[in-house]
A tleap script that builds the chain and sets N, CA, C and O, in Angstrom:
source leaprc.protein.ff14SB
mol = sequence {
  NMET ALA GLU HIE MET THR ALA LEU ARG LEU
  ASP THR ALA THR LEU PRO LEU ALA THR TRP
  GLU ASN PRO ALA LYS GLY THR LEU HIE TRP
  GLN SER LEU PHE SER ARG GLY GLN THR ASP
  THR ASP SER LEU THR CYS GLY VAL GLY ILE
  ILE ARG LYS GLY GLU HIE PHE ALA ALA HIE
  ARG HIE ALA HIE ALA GLU VAL TYR PHE GLY
  LEU GLU GLY ARG GLY THR VAL VAL ILE ASP
  GLY GLN PRO HIE ASP LEU SER THR GLY VAL
  ALA LEU PHE ILE PRO GLY ASN ALA GLU HIE
  GLY ILE PRO VAL ALA HIE GLU THR LEU ARG
  TRP PHE TYR THR PHE ALA ALA ASP SER PHE
  ASP GLU ILE THR TYR ARG PHE SER PRO CALA
}
set mol.1.N position { 0.852 -1.174 0.000 }
set mol.1.CA position { 0.000 0.000 0.000 }
set mol.1.C position { 0.895 1.233 0.000 }
set mol.1.O position { 1.896 1.277 0.714 }
set mol.2.N position { 0.546 2.206 -0.777 }
set mol.2.CA position { 1.301 3.452 -0.817 }
set mol.2.C position { 1.173 4.165 0.521 }
set mol.2.O position { 0.172 4.021 1.222 }
set mol.3.N position { 2.204 4.940 0.866 }
set mol.3.CA position { 2.167 5.647 2.141 }
set mol.3.C position { 1.122 6.750 2.144 }
set mol.3.O position { 0.484 6.993 3.169 }
set mol.4.N position { 0.940 7.415 1.025 }
set mol.4.CA position { -0.069 8.470 0.955 }
set mol.4.C position { -0.647 8.500 -0.454 }
set mol.4.O position { 0.071 8.727 -1.428 }
set mol.5.N position { -1.932 8.273 -0.549 }
set mol.5.CA position { -2.607 8.301 -1.841 }
set mol.5.C position { -3.199 9.691 -2.053 }
set mol.5.O position { -3.457 10.424 -1.098 }
set mol.6.N position { -3.404 10.030 -3.300 }
set mol.6.CA position { -4.036 11.288 -3.663 }
set mol.6.C position { -5.500 11.013 -3.990 }
set mol.6.O position { -5.813 10.018 -4.644 }
set mol.7.N position { -6.381 11.871 -3.549 }
set mol.7.CA position { -7.803 11.723 -3.860 }
set mol.7.C position { -8.007 11.798 -5.371 }
set mol.7.O position { -7.314 12.544 -6.063 }
set mol.8.N position { -8.956 11.024 -5.870 }
set mol.8.CA position { -9.278 11.014 -7.295 }
set mol.8.C position { -10.769 11.233 -7.485 }
set mol.8.O position { -11.582 10.834 -6.651 }
set mol.9.N position { -11.116 11.871 -8.595 }
set mol.9.CA position { -12.515 12.058 -8.980 }
set mol.9.C position { -12.673 11.526 -10.392 }
set mol.9.O position { -11.888 11.860 -11.279 }
set mol.10.N position { -13.685 10.698 -10.601 }
set mol.10.CA position { -13.987 10.165 -11.926 }
set mol.10.C position { -15.430 10.496 -12.283 }
set mol.10.O position { -16.286 10.587 -11.404 }
set mol.11.N position { -15.695 10.673 -13.557 }
set mol.11.CA position { -17.044 10.905 -14.060 }
set mol.11.C position { -17.391 9.733 -14.973 }
set mol.11.O position { -16.731 9.537 -15.993 }
set mol.12.N position { -18.407 8.956 -14.630 }
set mol.12.CA position { -18.744 7.781 -15.430 }
set mol.12.C position { -19.107 8.137 -16.872 }
set mol.12.O position { -19.015 7.288 -17.758 }
set mol.13.N position { -19.515 9.370 -17.113 }
set mol.13.CA position { -19.848 9.784 -18.482 }
set mol.13.C position { -18.624 9.750 -19.393 }
set mol.13.O position { -18.764 9.713 -20.616 }
set mol.14.N position { -17.432 9.761 -18.811 }
set mol.14.CA position { -16.204 9.775 -19.611 }
set mol.14.C position { -15.536 8.407 -19.689 }
set mol.14.O position { -14.502 8.265 -20.341 }
set mol.15.N position { -16.110 7.396 -19.034 }
set mol.15.CA position { -15.469 6.084 -18.965 }
set mol.15.C position { -16.060 5.119 -19.984 }
set mol.15.O position { -17.267 5.136 -20.226 }
set mol.16.N position { -15.215 4.274 -20.585 }
set mol.16.CA position { -15.720 3.311 -21.567 }
set mol.16.C position { -16.484 2.171 -20.899 }
set mol.16.O position { -16.294 1.883 -19.718 }
set mol.17.N position { -17.345 1.534 -21.676 }
set mol.17.CA position { -18.040 0.326 -21.234 }
set mol.17.C position { -17.208 -0.888 -21.628 }
set mol.17.O position { -16.655 -0.938 -22.727 }
set mol.18.N position { -17.122 -1.860 -20.735 }
set mol.18.CA position { -16.443 -3.123 -21.026 }
set mol.18.C position { -17.483 -4.236 -21.022 }
set mol.18.O position { -18.571 -4.074 -20.469 }
set mol.19.N position { -17.151 -5.356 -21.634 }
set mol.19.CA position { -18.020 -6.529 -21.631 }
set mol.19.C position { -17.149 -7.764 -21.783 }
set mol.19.O position { -15.974 -7.653 -22.134 }
set mol.20.N position { -17.711 -8.941 -21.523 }
set mol.20.CA position { -16.968 -10.185 -21.707 }
set mol.20.C position { -16.799 -10.456 -23.196 }
set mol.20.O position { -17.700 -10.156 -23.979 }
set mol.21.N position { -15.668 -11.015 -23.599 }
set mol.21.CA position { -15.475 -11.416 -24.993 }
set mol.21.C position { -16.344 -12.619 -25.328 }
set mol.21.O position { -16.789 -12.774 -26.465 }
set mol.22.N position { -16.587 -13.475 -24.330 }
set mol.22.CA position { -17.420 -14.658 -24.514 }
set mol.22.C position { -18.810 -14.367 -23.950 }
set mol.22.O position { -18.958 -14.272 -22.731 }
set mol.23.N position { -19.832 -14.222 -24.797 }
set mol.23.CA position { -21.162 -13.867 -24.302 }
set mol.23.C position { -21.781 -14.922 -23.389 }
set mol.23.O position { -22.759 -14.627 -22.703 }
set mol.24.N position { -21.241 -16.147 -23.357 }
set mol.24.CA position { -21.751 -17.162 -22.435 }
set mol.24.C position { -21.508 -16.742 -20.984 }
set mol.24.O position { -22.213 -17.198 -20.083 }
set mol.25.N position { -20.516 -15.875 -20.749 }
set mol.25.CA position { -20.233 -15.379 -19.397 }
set mol.25.C position { -21.245 -14.320 -18.971 }
set mol.25.O position { -21.431 -14.065 -17.781 }
set mol.26.N position { -21.875 -13.724 -19.931 }
set mol.26.CA position { -22.843 -12.680 -19.639 }
set mol.26.C position { -22.812 -11.626 -20.716 }
set mol.26.O position { -21.794 -11.409 -21.373 }
set mol.27.N position { -23.940 -10.977 -20.884 }
set mol.27.CA position { -24.057 -9.938 -21.902 }
set mol.27.C position { -24.149 -8.562 -21.262 }
set mol.27.O position { -24.492 -7.580 -21.920 }
set mol.28.N position { -23.840 -8.502 -19.978 }
set mol.28.CA position { -23.838 -7.234 -19.260 }
set mol.28.C position { -22.637 -6.385 -19.670 }
set mol.28.O position { -21.751 -6.848 -20.388 }
set mol.29.N position { -22.623 -5.153 -19.210 }
set mol.29.CA position { -21.504 -4.234 -19.403 }
set mol.29.C position { -21.096 -3.693 -18.041 }
set mol.29.O position { -21.861 -3.772 -17.080 }
set mol.30.N position { -19.907 -3.152 -17.963 }
set mol.30.CA position { -19.474 -2.514 -16.727 }
set mol.30.C position { -18.489 -1.405 -17.036 }
set mol.30.O position { -17.870 -1.363 -18.099 }
set mol.31.N position { -18.368 -0.518 -16.078 }
set mol.31.CA position { -17.386 0.562 -16.124 }
set mol.31.C position { -16.508 0.422 -14.888 }
set mol.31.O position { -16.992 0.524 -13.761 }
set mol.32.N position { -15.228 0.190 -15.101 }
set mol.32.CA position { -14.303 0.153 -13.969 }
set mol.32.C position { -14.090 1.570 -13.479 }
set mol.32.O position { -13.820 2.472 -14.272 }
set mol.33.N position { -14.210 1.769 -12.184 }
set mol.33.CA position { -13.970 3.082 -11.595 }
set mol.33.C position { -12.549 3.135 -11.046 }
set mol.33.O position { -11.670 3.760 -11.640 }
set mol.34.N position { -12.329 2.484 -9.923 }
set mol.34.CA position { -11.007 2.492 -9.301 }
set mol.34.C position { -10.435 1.088 -9.308 }
set mol.34.O position { -11.053 0.155 -8.796 }
set mol.35.N position { -9.247 0.938 -9.892 }
set mol.35.CA position { -8.561 -0.344 -9.978 }
set mol.35.C position { -7.105 -0.056 -10.323 }
set mol.35.O position { -6.811 0.594 -11.326 }
set mol.36.N position { -6.197 -0.545 -9.483 }
set mol.36.CA position { -4.773 -0.308 -9.745 }
set mol.36.C position { -4.452 -0.761 -11.164 }
set mol.36.O position { -4.962 -1.780 -11.630 }
set mol.37.N position { -3.625 -0.015 -11.830 }
set mol.37.CA position { -3.312 -0.273 -13.226 }
set mol.37.C position { -4.102 0.649 -14.140 }
set mol.37.O position { -3.627 1.039 -15.207 }
set mol.38.N position { -5.315 0.996 -13.713 }
set mol.38.CA position { -6.118 1.980 -14.434 }
set mol.38.C position { -6.123 3.306 -13.696 }
set mol.38.O position { -6.201 4.374 -14.303 }
set mol.39.N position { -6.040 3.220 -12.372 }
set mol.39.CA position { -6.018 4.418 -11.534 }
set mol.39.C position { -4.922 4.248 -10.491 }
set mol.39.O position { -4.541 3.123 -10.167 }
set mol.40.N position { -4.425 5.334 -9.973 }
set mol.40.CA position { -3.385 5.304 -8.947 }
set mol.40.C position { -4.050 5.115 -7.584 }
set mol.40.O position { -4.092 6.026 -6.758 }
set mol.41.N position { -4.569 3.897 -7.376 }
set mol.41.CA position { -5.304 3.561 -6.163 }
set mol.41.C position { -4.895 2.171 -5.699 }
set mol.41.O position { -4.263 1.417 -6.438 }
set mol.42.N position { -5.264 1.846 -4.470 }
set mol.42.CA position { -5.071 0.493 -3.964 }
set mol.42.C position { -6.169 0.169 -2.963 }
set mol.42.O position { -7.004 1.020 -2.656 }
set mol.43.N position { -6.170 -1.033 -2.463 }
set mol.43.CA position { -7.046 -1.513 -1.390 }
set mol.43.C position { -8.483 -1.812 -1.803 }
set mol.43.O position { -9.078 -2.751 -1.274 }
set mol.44.N position { -9.052 -1.058 -2.715 }
set mol.44.CA position { -10.421 -1.288 -3.178 }
set mol.44.C position { -10.474 -1.243 -4.699 }
set mol.44.O position { -9.787 -0.450 -5.342 }
set mol.45.N position { -11.296 -2.102 -5.247 }
set mol.45.CA position { -11.588 -2.102 -6.675 }
set mol.45.C position { -13.098 -1.975 -6.807 }
set mol.45.O position { -13.843 -2.693 -6.139 }
set mol.46.N position { -13.551 -1.074 -7.657 }
set mol.46.CA position { -14.996 -0.889 -7.766 }
set mol.46.C position { -15.372 -0.407 -9.156 }
set mol.46.O position { -14.531 0.039 -9.937 }
set mol.47.N position { -16.652 -0.509 -9.435 }
set mol.47.CA position { -17.160 -0.070 -10.718 }
set mol.47.C position { -18.674 -0.064 -10.718 }
set mol.47.O position { -19.315 -0.207 -9.677 }
set mol.48.N position { -19.232 0.107 -11.909 }
set mol.48.CA position { -20.679 0.126 -12.097 }
set mol.48.C position { -21.034 -0.962 -13.104 }
set mol.48.O position { -20.522 -0.974 -14.223 }
set mol.49.N position { -21.921 -1.879 -12.694 }
set mol.49.CA position { -22.442 -2.898 -13.589 }
set mol.49.C position { -23.719 -2.398 -14.240 }
set mol.49.O position { -24.508 -1.690 -13.613 }
set mol.50.N position { -23.922 -2.768 -15.502 }
set mol.50.CA position { -25.107 -2.346 -16.250 }
set mol.50.C position { -25.623 -3.559 -17.015 }
set mol.50.O position { -24.904 -4.149 -17.822 }
set mol.51.N position { -26.863 -3.922 -16.758 }
set mol.51.CA position { -27.477 -5.028 -17.484 }
set mol.51.C position { -28.815 -4.523 -18.023 }
set mol.51.O position { -29.627 -3.964 -17.286 }
set mol.52.N position { -29.024 -4.729 -19.308 }
set mol.52.CA position { -30.241 -4.236 -19.956 }
set mol.52.C position { -31.273 -5.356 -20.083 }
set mol.52.O position { -30.942 -6.536 -19.969 }
set mol.53.N position { -32.490 -4.981 -20.313 }
set mol.53.CA position { -33.580 -5.947 -20.469 }
set mol.53.C position { -33.162 -7.057 -21.432 }
set mol.53.O position { -32.688 -6.793 -22.537 }
set mol.54.N position { -33.348 -8.304 -20.989 }
set mol.54.CA position { -33.029 -9.463 -21.822 }
set mol.54.C position { -31.605 -9.961 -21.692 }
set mol.54.O position { -31.296 -11.056 -22.164 }
set mol.55.N position { -30.723 -9.187 -21.064 }
set mol.55.CA position { -29.334 -9.616 -20.893 }
set mol.55.C position { -29.206 -10.487 -19.646 }
set mol.55.O position { -30.134 -10.579 -18.843 }
set mol.56.N position { -28.035 -11.130 -19.493 }
set mol.56.CA position { -27.797 -11.982 -18.329 }
set mol.56.C position { -26.354 -11.842 -17.856 }
set mol.56.O position { -25.490 -11.362 -18.588 }
set mol.57.N position { -26.111 -12.268 -16.624 }
set mol.57.CA position { -24.775 -12.360 -16.035 }
set mol.57.C position { -24.685 -13.783 -15.508 }
set mol.57.O position { -25.307 -14.118 -14.500 }
set mol.58.N position { -23.911 -14.619 -16.189 }
set mol.58.CA position { -23.851 -16.045 -15.873 }
set mol.58.C position { -23.401 -16.289 -14.432 }
set mol.58.O position { -22.633 -15.513 -13.863 }
set mol.59.N position { -23.899 -17.386 -13.859 }
set mol.59.CA position { -23.525 -17.775 -12.497 }
set mol.59.C position { -22.014 -18.000 -12.431 }
set mol.59.O position { -21.423 -18.644 -13.298 }
set mol.60.N position { -21.416 -17.459 -11.389 }
set mol.60.CA position { -19.965 -17.528 -11.233 }
set mol.60.C position { -19.617 -17.379 -9.759 }
set mol.60.O position { -20.479 -17.127 -8.918 }
set mol.61.N position { -18.351 -17.538 -9.474 }
set mol.61.CA position { -17.854 -17.305 -8.118 }
set mol.61.C position { -16.423 -16.797 -8.204 }
set mol.61.O position { -15.758 -16.948 -9.230 }
set mol.62.N position { -15.961 -16.201 -7.128 }
set mol.62.CA position { -14.577 -15.745 -6.998 }
set mol.62.C position { -14.255 -15.705 -5.517 }
set mol.62.O position { -15.154 -15.593 -4.683 }
set mol.63.N position { -12.980 -15.795 -5.190 }
set mol.63.CA position { -12.563 -15.873 -3.787 }
set mol.63.C position { -12.906 -14.612 -3.003 }
set mol.63.O position { -13.199 -14.689 -1.810 }
set mol.64.N position { -12.872 -13.462 -3.651 }
set mol.64.CA position { -13.136 -12.198 -2.961 }
set mol.64.C position { -14.624 -12.006 -2.689 }
set mol.64.O position { -15.459 -12.257 -3.558 }
set mol.65.N position { -14.950 -11.559 -1.479 }
set mol.65.CA position { -16.317 -11.122 -1.188 }
set mol.65.C position { -16.598 -9.880 -2.031 }
set mol.65.O position { -15.677 -9.192 -2.471 }
set mol.66.N position { -17.872 -9.607 -2.246 }
set mol.66.CA position { -18.261 -8.482 -3.101 }
set mol.66.C position { -19.509 -7.823 -2.519 }
set mol.66.O position { -20.310 -8.474 -1.848 }
set mol.67.N position { -19.663 -6.552 -2.777 }
set mol.67.CA position { -20.874 -5.827 -2.399 }
set mol.67.C position { -21.491 -5.260 -3.668 }
set mol.67.O position { -20.792 -4.680 -4.499 }
set mol.68.N position { -22.809 -5.428 -3.816 }
set mol.68.CA position { -23.586 -4.774 -4.862 }
set mol.68.C position { -24.454 -3.726 -4.171 }
set mol.68.O position { -25.006 -3.976 -3.099 }
set mol.69.N position { -24.572 -2.555 -4.790 }
set mol.69.CA position { -25.471 -1.517 -4.295 }
set mol.69.C position { -26.280 -1.002 -5.477 }
set mol.69.O position { -25.712 -0.476 -6.434 }
set mol.70.N position { -27.599 -1.150 -5.419 }
set mol.70.CA position { -28.472 -0.771 -6.525 }
set mol.70.C position { -28.495 0.728 -6.771 }
set mol.70.O position { -28.711 1.515 -5.849 }
set mol.71.N position { -28.270 1.119 -8.028 }
set mol.71.CA position { -28.294 2.530 -8.429 }
set mol.71.C position { -29.551 2.888 -9.217 }
set mol.71.O position { -30.076 3.994 -9.092 }
set mol.72.N position { -30.027 1.943 -10.030 }
set mol.72.CA position { -31.169 2.226 -10.912 }
set mol.72.C position { -31.813 0.909 -11.320 }
set mol.72.O position { -31.117 -0.079 -11.552 }
set mol.73.N position { -33.120 0.891 -11.408 }
set mol.73.CA position { -33.835 -0.287 -11.871 }
set mol.73.C position { -34.028 -1.326 -10.786 }
set mol.73.O position { -33.815 -1.072 -9.600 }
set mol.74.N position { -34.434 -2.495 -11.225 }
set mol.74.CA position { -34.728 -3.598 -10.300 }
set mol.74.C position { -34.363 -4.903 -10.998 }
set mol.74.O position { -34.564 -5.051 -12.204 }
set mol.75.N position { -33.827 -5.846 -10.229 }
set mol.75.CA position { -33.486 -7.149 -10.783 }
set mol.75.C position { -33.309 -8.166 -9.678 }
set mol.75.O position { -33.363 -7.843 -8.491 }
set mol.76.N position { -33.099 -9.397 -10.091 }
set mol.76.CA position { -32.906 -10.489 -9.146 }
set mol.76.C position { -31.502 -11.040 -9.297 }
set mol.76.O position { -31.097 -11.457 -10.382 }
set mol.77.N position { -30.765 -11.037 -8.195 }
set mol.77.CA position { -29.440 -11.642 -8.136 }
set mol.77.C position { -29.612 -12.964 -7.393 }
set mol.77.O position { -30.113 -12.985 -6.269 }
set mol.78.N position { -29.201 -14.056 -8.012 }
set mol.78.CA position { -29.291 -15.364 -7.363 }
set mol.78.C position { -27.941 -15.642 -6.712 }
set mol.78.O position { -26.914 -15.697 -7.390 }
set mol.79.N position { -27.950 -15.820 -5.375 }
set mol.79.CA position { -26.731 -16.068 -4.605 }
set mol.79.C position { -26.881 -17.425 -3.932 }
set mol.79.O position { -27.777 -17.625 -3.111 }
set mol.80.N position { -25.999 -18.355 -4.284 }
set mol.80.CA position { -26.061 -19.725 -3.748 }
set mol.80.C position { -27.473 -20.296 -3.822 }
set mol.80.O position { -27.967 -20.904 -2.872 }
set mol.81.N position { -28.117 -20.083 -4.984 }
set mol.81.CA position { -29.429 -20.655 -5.246 }
set mol.81.C position { -30.606 -19.875 -4.692 }
set mol.81.O position { -31.754 -20.237 -4.948 }
set mol.82.N position { -30.351 -18.816 -3.941 }
set mol.82.CA position { -31.426 -18.026 -3.335 }
set mol.82.C position { -31.590 -16.695 -4.070 }
set mol.82.O position { -30.611 -15.967 -4.237 }
set mol.83.N position { -32.803 -16.360 -4.512 }
set mol.83.CA position { -33.014 -15.078 -5.194 }
set mol.83.C position { -33.017 -13.914 -4.204 }
set mol.83.O position { -33.584 -14.007 -3.115 }
set mol.84.N position { -32.381 -12.833 -4.601 }
set mol.84.CA position { -32.334 -11.603 -3.796 }
set mol.84.C position { -32.671 -10.438 -4.713 }
set mol.84.O position { -32.038 -10.261 -5.754 }
set mol.85.N position { -33.663 -9.643 -4.332 }
set mol.85.CA position { -34.022 -8.465 -5.117 }
set mol.85.C position { -32.959 -7.393 -4.942 }
set mol.85.O position { -32.521 -7.108 -3.828 }
set mol.86.N position { -32.554 -6.804 -6.057 }
set mol.86.CA position { -31.635 -5.665 -6.040 }
set mol.86.C position { -32.343 -4.511 -6.723 }
set mol.86.O position { -32.801 -4.646 -7.858 }
set mol.87.N position { -32.435 -3.387 -6.050 }
set mol.87.CA position { -33.080 -2.202 -6.610 }
set mol.87.C position { -32.398 -0.970 -6.028 }
set mol.87.O position { -31.506 -1.084 -5.186 }
set mol.88.N position { -32.816 0.189 -6.474 }
set mol.88.CA position { -32.226 1.449 -6.031 }
set mol.88.C position { -32.185 1.518 -4.507 }
set mol.88.O position { -33.205 1.355 -3.838 }
set mol.89.N position { -30.999 1.759 -3.975 }
set mol.89.CA position { -30.827 1.910 -2.538 }
set mol.89.C position { -30.653 0.624 -1.758 }
set mol.89.O position { -30.494 0.668 -0.538 }
set mol.90.N position { -30.677 -0.528 -2.428 }
set mol.90.CA position { -30.533 -1.824 -1.756 }
set mol.90.C position { -29.098 -2.318 -1.906 }
set mol.90.O position { -28.522 -2.251 -2.991 }
set mol.91.N position { -28.522 -2.816 -0.805 }
set mol.91.CA position { -27.166 -3.368 -0.809 }
set mol.91.C position { -27.220 -4.874 -0.598 }
set mol.91.O position { -28.017 -5.368 0.200 }
set mol.92.N position { -26.373 -5.599 -1.317 }
set mol.92.CA position { -26.224 -7.042 -1.143 }
set mol.92.C position { -24.769 -7.348 -0.828 }
set mol.92.O position { -23.869 -6.866 -1.516 }
set mol.93.N position { -24.532 -8.148 0.207 }
set mol.93.CA position { -23.196 -8.663 0.496 }
set mol.93.C position { -23.127 -10.066 -0.083 }
set mol.93.O position { -23.976 -10.908 0.211 }
set mol.94.N position { -22.117 -10.318 -0.907 }
set mol.94.CA position { -21.932 -11.624 -1.537 }
set mol.94.C position { -20.651 -12.220 -0.960 }
set mol.94.O position { -19.560 -11.728 -1.252 }
set mol.95.N position { -20.765 -13.278 -0.142 }
set mol.95.CA position { -19.565 -13.855 0.473 }
set mol.95.C position { -18.586 -14.390 -0.573 }
set mol.95.O position { -18.984 -14.754 -1.680 }
set mol.96.N position { -17.318 -14.432 -0.216 }
set mol.96.CA position { -16.318 -15.025 -1.096 }
set mol.96.C position { -16.710 -16.454 -1.451 }
set mol.96.O position { -17.197 -17.197 -0.599 }
set mol.97.N position { -16.502 -16.833 -2.693 }
set mol.97.CA position { -16.791 -18.162 -3.234 }
set mol.97.C position { -18.276 -18.507 -3.312 }
set mol.97.O position { -18.615 -19.647 -3.630 }
set mol.98.N position { -19.164 -17.565 -3.033 }
set mol.98.CA position { -20.599 -17.816 -3.214 }
set mol.98.C position { -20.926 -17.738 -4.704 }
set mol.98.O position { -20.497 -16.812 -5.392 }
set mol.99.N position { -21.683 -18.707 -5.194 }
set mol.99.CA position { -22.111 -18.660 -6.590 }
set mol.99.C position { -23.182 -17.584 -6.723 }
set mol.99.O position { -24.125 -17.540 -5.933 }
set mol.100.N position { -23.035 -16.716 -7.723 }
set mol.100.CA position { -24.015 -15.658 -7.926 }
set mol.100.C position { -24.072 -15.245 -9.390 }
set mol.100.O position { -23.121 -15.440 -10.148 }
set mol.101.N position { -25.200 -14.675 -9.768 }
set mol.101.CA position { -25.396 -14.211 -11.130 }
set mol.101.C position { -26.784 -13.603 -11.276 }
set mol.101.O position { -27.585 -13.605 -10.341 }
set mol.102.N position { -27.048 -13.087 -12.463 }
set mol.102.CA position { -28.355 -12.509 -12.791 }
set mol.102.C position { -28.860 -13.279 -14.008 }
set mol.102.O position { -28.413 -13.027 -15.126 }
set mol.103.N position { -29.798 -14.226 -13.801 }
set mol.103.CA position { -30.220 -15.097 -14.903 }
set mol.103.C position { -30.777 -14.350 -16.111 }
set mol.103.O position { -30.453 -14.691 -17.249 }
set mol.104.N position { -31.609 -13.337 -15.878 }
set mol.104.CA position { -32.140 -12.523 -16.976 }
set mol.104.C position { -32.639 -11.204 -16.391 }
set mol.104.O position { -33.250 -11.169 -15.323 }
set mol.105.N position { -32.368 -10.139 -17.106 }
set mol.105.CA position { -32.841 -8.821 -16.671 }
set mol.105.C position { -34.201 -8.553 -17.307 }
set mol.105.O position { -34.374 -8.709 -18.516 }
set mol.106.N position { -35.158 -8.151 -16.483 }
set mol.106.CA position { -36.490 -7.813 -16.989 }
set mol.106.C position { -36.627 -6.313 -17.238 }
set mol.106.O position { -37.622 -5.856 -17.800 }
set mol.107.N position { -35.623 -5.558 -16.815 }
set mol.107.CA position { -35.514 -4.123 -17.093 }
set mol.107.C position { -34.045 -3.755 -16.890 }
set mol.107.O position { -33.270 -4.554 -16.364 }
set mol.108.N position { -33.669 -2.569 -17.300 }
set mol.108.CA position { -32.291 -2.129 -17.102 }
set mol.108.C position { -31.999 -2.007 -15.610 }
set mol.108.O position { -32.790 -1.453 -14.847 }
set mol.109.N position { -30.850 -2.534 -15.218 }
set mol.109.CA position { -30.401 -2.486 -13.830 }
set mol.109.C position { -28.964 -1.970 -13.810 }
set mol.109.O position { -28.106 -2.469 -14.538 }
set mol.110.N position { -28.715 -0.974 -12.977 }
set mol.110.CA position { -27.362 -0.451 -12.765 }
set mol.110.C position { -27.034 -0.613 -11.295 }
set mol.110.O position { -27.860 -0.313 -10.432 }
set mol.111.N position { -25.813 -1.094 -11.002 }
set mol.111.CA position { -25.400 -1.257 -9.615 }
set mol.111.C position { -23.915 -0.948 -9.463 }
set mol.111.O position { -23.119 -1.129 -10.385 }
set mol.112.N position { -23.579 -0.482 -8.287 }
set mol.112.CA position { -22.194 -0.255 -7.891 }
set mol.112.C position { -21.691 -1.563 -7.290 }
set mol.112.O position { -22.394 -2.199 -6.504 }
set mol.113.N position { -20.471 -1.968 -7.659 }
set mol.113.CA position { -19.877 -3.169 -7.062 }
set mol.113.C position { -18.502 -2.820 -6.518 }
set mol.113.O position { -17.832 -1.920 -7.025 }
set mol.114.N position { -18.090 -3.534 -5.490 }
set mol.114.CA position { -16.760 -3.306 -4.933 }
set mol.114.C position { -16.191 -4.584 -4.336 }
set mol.114.O position { -16.914 -5.425 -3.802 }
set mol.115.N position { -14.876 -4.702 -4.442 }
set mol.115.CA position { -14.092 -5.791 -3.871 }
set mol.115.C position { -12.979 -5.182 -3.024 }
set mol.115.O position { -12.503 -4.087 -3.322 }
set mol.116.N position { -12.562 -5.884 -1.970 }
set mol.116.CA position { -11.378 -5.482 -1.200 }
set mol.116.C position { -10.158 -6.077 -1.905 }
set mol.116.O position { -9.614 -7.096 -1.478 }
set mol.117.N position { -9.742 -5.429 -2.982 }
set mol.117.CA position { -8.606 -5.866 -3.793 }
set mol.117.C position { -7.976 -4.634 -4.424 }
set mol.117.O position { -8.657 -3.642 -4.682 }
set mol.118.N position { -6.682 -4.701 -4.670 }
set mol.118.CA position { -5.999 -3.574 -5.303 }
set mol.118.C position { -6.451 -3.367 -6.747 }
set mol.118.O position { -6.562 -2.234 -7.216 }
set mol.119.N position { -6.712 -4.483 -7.450 }
set mol.119.CA position { -6.968 -4.413 -8.882 }
set mol.119.C position { -8.039 -5.419 -9.298 }
set mol.119.O position { -8.159 -6.493 -8.708 }
set mol.120.N position { -8.806 -5.062 -10.307 }
set mol.120.CA position { -9.789 -5.983 -10.882 }
set mol.120.C position { -9.090 -7.232 -11.405 }
set mol.120.O position { -9.692 -8.305 -11.443 }
set mol.121.N position { -7.820 -7.106 -11.812 }
set mol.121.CA position { -7.056 -8.250 -12.309 }
set mol.121.C position { -6.860 -9.326 -11.246 }
set mol.121.O position { -6.567 -10.472 -11.586 }
set mol.122.N position { -7.013 -8.984 -9.967 }
set mol.122.CA position { -6.869 -9.965 -8.886 }
set mol.122.C position { -8.099 -10.856 -8.746 }
set mol.122.O position { -8.040 -11.893 -8.084 }
set mol.123.N position { -9.205 -10.464 -9.358 }
set mol.123.CA position { -10.456 -11.207 -9.209 }
set mol.123.C position { -10.491 -12.302 -10.277 }
set mol.123.O position { -10.578 -12.014 -11.471 }
set mol.124.N position { -10.425 -13.553 -9.837 }
set mol.124.CA position { -10.459 -14.687 -10.754 }
set mol.124.C position { -11.881 -15.237 -10.794 }
set mol.124.O position { -12.351 -15.846 -9.832 }
set mol.125.N position { -12.554 -15.015 -11.910 }
set mol.125.CA position { -13.931 -15.481 -12.090 }
set mol.125.C position { -13.914 -16.952 -12.486 }
set mol.125.O position { -13.175 -17.354 -13.385 }
set mol.126.N position { -14.734 -17.749 -11.806 }
set mol.126.CA position { -14.927 -19.156 -12.139 }
set mol.126.C position { -16.407 -19.329 -12.486 }
set mol.126.O position { -17.266 -19.323 -11.605 }
set mol.127.N position { -16.688 -19.482 -13.773 }
set mol.127.CA position { -18.075 -19.576 -14.228 }
set mol.127.C position { -18.595 -20.996 -14.070 }
set mol.127.O position { -17.885 -21.965 -14.340 }
set mol.128.N position { -19.840 -21.106 -13.630 }
set mol.128.CA position { -20.489 -22.398 -13.421 }
set mol.128.C position { -20.888 -22.989 -14.765 }
set mol.128.O position { -21.165 -22.251 -15.711 }
set mol.129.N position { -20.921 -24.323 -14.855 }
set mol.129.CA position { -21.388 -24.938 -16.105 }
set mol.129.C position { -22.827 -24.514 -16.394 }
set mol.129.O position { -23.647 -24.399 -15.483 }
set mol.130.N position { -23.115 -24.290 -17.649 }
set mol.130.CA position { -24.470 -23.843 -18.037 }
set mol.130.C position { -25.486 -24.940 -17.877 }
set mol.130.O position { -26.667 -24.733 -18.158 }
savepdb mol mol.pdb
quit
């Protein structure tokens, strides 16, 4: 960890959208906000997930725990087989190695996500068999 970090401000309107190269992993998009290698930050990696009507985020797991916080819309996140509603103002804690995903979006859903990791590159996604 750096001895002293400098505060950063980002505007999502200026950030590119990313997506998986393999659509079987999901057809959602995301914007990385803070992640070492892209920003001069450490300790936390976060971004905004965006899933539009009809899109999906395949079931997966990773060692890092994760938090989702609903920004816009409504959807269902399935965590270890249990459905959880995610909507504006709702937070979900997803334990490390818990299987989770969004089977299908019935409307556009935007959420903030964060991991206790220096970089998004540290998050190893393990997708469940379809």
